[in-house]
C-alpha angles and dihedrals in degrees: 000000000000120000124225127184127214119193115215089017094168091055124108099260099029092055090058090050090052091050091049093052094045092050099042106028111044089167089069125082109213117215123184138195118226136167128221089228096044118135090216115105119241088213087079089072097034094111093055102030092116092050100052135058119230125206126198105232139145114211089212088064110074094192094056091050092053090049091054094046090052090051098044103033089199123208089202136019122201107199105206102139113116145122095261105170105115093195091055092055089069090056101040106020098157093050090052092050093047095048101042098042102038096041088056093046091050092049093048092048090050090050090049090053101039112023113007092165093064119113106243117199112195110201106211131169141244087235088086090073091063117193107353127244091198134011143253090045116232127189089262093062114119114268109235112154116196101195136047094249090057091046090053092049093048090049090050091048092050089049090054090050090051089056089051093052098038102039103014094241114174096254122176116187122203124180109199124202124211118312136186108247124169092197095058108079098181100067124090097245094055094039090055093045093049091052091050090052091050092049090050088052092050093246098112134037105203140018110241119207142171129209110357098181102075114109122224138182105226134203137167118267089230089058088048090055091052090047092054091053092049090049091055090052104040114018124101122246121254100020129094126241127198115223118195148131133252101242111099115190142153113246089248092053090054091049090054091049089054090049089053087061094048122114094224141023113291123210115202132204133185108234115201094211089064093060110101121224087241130009139195100238106189128026111170112167130222102194096163093115091057095039093051093047097048106023089237117174132179116256100183127060122217090257090051089053094047092051090047091050096047094044090054098046092045089055090048091053091050091048091052093057 
């Protein structure tokens, strides 16, 4: 049985990746890094807690990383741990920079020392492209991040590439565009869905929103999990790959699609506190390089994803009562 290691395994995206591997690759033993003071909820991995092995480790502590790598001896590492809340980066920019850059640097240095043959998938973000000059966005598009979160992710990605060039580590770079994820409460799709569920339950009067005119390419988080696994198997080292869906919508269009699935009438209201100081206005993905390399195809339609999202947040609202 081969061992793989997922950083931030209790996080919203990483937990779906762990579930995908457990369900589809029984020959793989999934290990995960968690922290006692992590903000991620362990309930995200509740359904698979008896099928994975958790390790207490802080990525800002090089010694604890080396200890885990010696125990696990991973064939693959999926690096998904990060402070990923874009809104938070406007409030605590230095903390976001420190965490996302140095945790990645520590992990890469530990891999260089302990297991340089390990496949290291660095999960980056389309936010590093900033506001596009041309669309759809290919991997050759200029990198011009407009917020601190994106700066931190670009710095981490460049650090990973430096370890590829300098020490020949097996670095795979993926840049993921927006995805629909019920477990991530800080993205617009889940924020809208949660408010709809609360309104349906009589606990909220109106759906509050910010900017509705940004355009996003959306995919299902379950498709993202499959894509990450394919990337670790089939992508070349030292070159970036965009991962994204095929549904292109303005944020407002997506909100209206959610409202169409609501069980009651939904009033909406633009709330000034939800407007970011700067926004990425148009993210249209060209994922042809990744799709051609891996044979990746989308399994879930937009309607599938909306039903999945609403079903999960409705259950969460019921559980909270």
